Structure formats: structure tokens, C-alpha cells
N, C-alpha and C positions, 0 to 999 in steps of 0.2 A: 786235913790240908789246908787251915785257916793260918798255920806257922808258915805257912808258904806264901802268905799274901804280904812279902818285904823283900825289898832286894838290898843286899850287900852293897852293890856296884850299881852307876849309873846306866838307864835304860835311854840310849840315844835315840834322837830324832833328828835325819836331816832338816836343813842345813846345819844348826847349831844348837838344837835344843836336849836339854839333858833333864832324865826326869828320875825319881824315887818312890817307891812305896815306903811309907814308915809310919810306925806305929808309936803314937804319942798320949798322953795325957788327955786328949779330946777326941782319940779313938783313930781308926786309919787316915791318914792323910796322903796325897799327890803333892808332892814337892817337885815343882819345875823352873827350870832355869836357861836363860840363854849367855851365861857367861857376864851378864851386865844387873838383868832382873830377876830377883827369886821369887815367886809364887808357892801360895798353899791353897788346897781346895781340899773339902772332906771327901773323902768315899764311904759315905753311911750305909749303904747296899752292895751287894752283890747279889747278881742276876746270872742264873743258869746252875744244875744241879749238879755241874762239874766233869759231867759225861765227855762234853767236846769243850766247855770251855767257861771260865768264869769273870764278865764285864760287870766293872763298876762304875756306882751311881752318886751324883752327890750333889747335894744342895749349892748352887754358886750364887744366887741372890733371892730378892725378895718373889721373884717372878721366872727364874732358870733353874732348872736341873742340869747338869752338864753327864753326859756319856764320855766316861774318861778314854783315853786315847790309846791305853794299854790295857788288854786283858790277859789272864792267867790263862795258858794252854798246859793242860794235863799231859799231853800227848810226850810234851818236851820237858814240863815241869819248869818253864819257864813265861814269862811274859813277854808280849810282841803286840804289834799292832792290831785293835781293836777291830774287827770285821766290817769293813767297807771304808773303814779310815783312810785307807792308802787314796781314795777317790775325793777327799773333803781339803780343801784349802788347808795349809800349813804353812804361811810366810812369815808370820807373827808368832809370838809365845801364847798370845790368845788364840789363837786359831787350833794352835799346833796341841792344845791341852784337851780336847775333845768337841763334842758335838754338844750344843746346847738346844734343850728344849723347853718352852713355854710349861708352867705347870695348869693351866688352862686357856683356853679360847681355842680360832681355828684350827682346824688342822690337827696333826698326830702331837698329844702332849706326853707328858710325861706320867699323867693319872692313866693312858691307856697303856702303856709299859707297865706300869704296876699292877692294873687292871688284870693281865693274864698273866701276870708270875706272884698272884697272891687270890684269896678266898675270901669273898663279900664284899662290899662295900669300900672305894677309897673316897678317902674325905681329905681336906686339906684343912688342917689346923690356923690358929690366929695368928703364929708367926712363920705361916706359909711354909710350915712341915707335913709332907704329905706322911698321911696315916692310914696303915692297913687294917683290916679286920683281923685278917688271920696268913701268918708265912704260910707261902707252898700253893700248891694247887691240889686240894683235896675234894671229899665229896661233891659240895655243894658248888662246884664249878660246873660241873655236869647234871646235878641233880635238884639245883634249886635248894631254898631255904629248907632246912631239914627240921627246925623246932617242931611244927604242928603234927609232921610226920611221925617223930620220936615218941610225943604226946600220947597219940593214936596206938601205937604199939603197945607202949606200957599199958593204956587202958582196954586194950583186946579188940578195938575196933578195928577189925580189918581193912573195911570197904574205907572207911577215912583216913585210913594209913597210904592206902595206893592211891587214891586221889590227892593227897596232899604233896606229893613227891614225884617231880619228872623222873619219866624212865626214857632215856635213849632208845635202848631196844624198839620202840614204838614208831619209831620215825623211820621214813622212809631211806634207802642209799643217797638220794640227793641233799634231802633236808639233814641227815648225821652229816653227809660232807662239810655243809654250808655252816654246822653246827660247830663241827670243829674247827673247820677254816676262820671262826669267830677270834680263836689266838695263832693258829697255826698261818693265819695270816692269806685269807681268800682276798682279793683284790676287787673288791666290791663288788664279788659275783659276776663278773663281765673278762671274759677269756680275752678281751680287747686290750684289757689294764695289764695282761701279763706278756713280759719280754721273753719269751721260751728260748733266745738266741743268749741271754744271761744266762751265765752258772750259778749266780747270786741265785736266783730265784728259785732252784732247784730245790732251798729247803722248804719252801712253803708250798709243803705237800698237794693240797685238796686241789687245787687248777690244774695241776698235773694230773692228778687221779682222775680227774672227771675227761679227761681228754682220750683216756684209756678205753679200747672197744672192750675189755673185760668189765668196765664199770657200766659202760653205754649197754652193751647189749646183755648181759645177765640177769639185771633186774634186781638183781641180790647183793652183790659186792660191796661192801660197805668198808667203810674204815676199821671197823671191828671185826670184819671178818678175819683179819691177820693181826688187831692188836688188841689182846682186852684190856681193857682201859684198868681193869684191877689187877694187874698183874706188871712186874718193870719187862721194859722192853727186850725181847729177845733177840738182844744182836749175836751177829754170826751163827746164828742154828738156822745153817740151810736148810736140815732135814725136817726142820718144825714147817718152814713156808713152803717147802716144795710139798709139802706132803697137801697143805690149803692149796697149790693148784693142782694137783693132781685132783683133787675131788671134783674138779671140774673138765679138769681136760685129761685126766688118765683113760677116759675108753678111747679120744682120736691119737693121744701122744704118750703110751705109758712109760716109753723107754727115751730117754735125751741121746740123740745122736752124736752129740757134738762134744758131750762131756763123759768123762769112766765113770765120774760120782755126779748124779743129777743134782744142779744147785741154779735151780728156774732164774731166781733173782740177781744171779750173776751176771746173766746175758740180758735178761730180759728189763730190770729194774739195774742199770748200771750205775754205778759211784761215780758222783762227779765231784772234782778238788775245788772247792771254792777260794782257798788259798792255803798255803804250804802247810796248815795245821788242820783243817776242817774240809771232811768231804762227807757229801748228804746222798741217800739213794734216790735217784731217779722214779718218782712214781706214775710217771707214764708209759705204762707196762706195754712195750710193744717188742717187734724185732729190729734192731739194732747192729746196722754194718759197719763195719771196717771198726775207727776209732770213733764214729759216732754215738756220743753219750746224751746231747741235749734233746735231740727230737728222734722218733724212731721213723724208718721207715713205712711203717704199718701200724 
């Protein structure tokens, strides 16, 4: 996919801005102009596994990193505006380049972004470059530091091995929902901070999931009931998810009366489009009427 991260023709952004992704001896750069001024900024990092999108981040100054205004979308194999950037001001070339984040300080910083897209501590070097411990989301994100655990296993000390590693399986559904919400964006654990009328927020699954009666009443339903963190996400596998739903609902509703082929999530977890490229499943499990996809009737 890396070969796709260049553009042969300019990417236009109204009213008069032109962008190119170019490979240079210094690495991937974003070059932008307004027909008068040309500016260049590095695209040092690519965020995203590539299933939905790949968004680029680079150092803009000793205090700021920039989330570039154009993202690569695999569905069209092309670049388009980064999600939510259509809501940002873009009257000047400086604004049109993207969204700036402080490296450190109050509020959301670029370190927070790196923390959820990598494994281990995130530090800032003397040259103000963000440094990660390990790229990607790996075992220690959920299980904590594992060196003592590994040493205990190698030494045959089973008791120490169990004590020295975190096992999310031991968490309650609510605790697990909040734990996953550390990166899957659980807004402060407070329902009032989530605007359930904003389609963009559907991508933040934990606050929606906790509104579901399935979650509230079962006492056992959690993120890992449907998603095995040690396997790839089962996309478009209706039979797999329907079997999970039926494990609880099978006695009262063994046959779907509305579909010839049962697909529980198609009706009870509708897909919500957040832009022309991306859509996410609404994890507020419920009964949706007519064309509603944001909030269920119950």
C-alpha cells in the first residue's frame, strides 16, 4: 500500500489550495500551495491499519505536530479530506494544511494519539521528536508489561507468571468497557459528554454499547463476547455474530421474521456513514424504526 501514498496530480481543496504527497530524500512530504506560496511539511507517521483509512502526521515545529488534511482511503484507493477536517477553518494555506496538536500540555496532545496507536511508553526526545517504544497495538497494551511474566514462565514459576500479567478476562463487563474505551474513546465515562445525534460519535463504541439494554441487563455481555482480541475482526461475518446473539436470544426468538437469512446486526446495529468513505456499526444495540440509525426506539 505504501506505493499508493504519492499523488501524480494535485489534490484540490477550496477555495484555491493544491496538495501533493511526494517522496523525497527526506521521506514522504506534503507539499501545498495557494498559487503564490509553497510550503512543505513531513508526513513522518501513517496512522491506521489500512482497513478504513490511513491518516498522516508530521512534526511542524518544536511545539506542534500536524494531522494532515488529506487521508488515504482504501475503498477508492485515493486521497480525500481527513475525517472531521471539513469542520475546521481553511481560509488560509496555514489552516488548510491540517489540524495542529501540541506535543505536550493540557488537553489532547499528539502524545495521546501515539499512545493509542503504539505499544509502551511514548517519550519526547531532545530534538522534540516523538518516540514510541513499539509500533502497532500489541500484547502489552491490554496485558501490561510482560518481561517479568516471561521470565517466570521460563523459570517454571506458574504462580508468579499469573500474578505478573494483567488478564482483562478477569474484569467485569463495565470495567472491560471502560478499559477498551481508553483508546476506543470513552468520553470521560460520562454519558452527558457524548452527542448521540452526531454520526461521527458512532465510531466511539463504548459509550454506545453501555446504552444497550443487552449490556445493561445481561450482566455478562462485554466487548470480548463478540470480539476476540487475539483474532482479526470478523468483518461482514453475519453468521458469526448472529450465533452470538442467538446464544442469549435463541429461546425467545429463534427465527427472524423480517429477513429470510438472519443477520441480527444489520437491523439492531445499523451502519452509520460518517463521510463518503467511512461507515461504522452503531454499538447501541436496539430496535431501530424506519430510517433511524443513530438512536433506537428502545
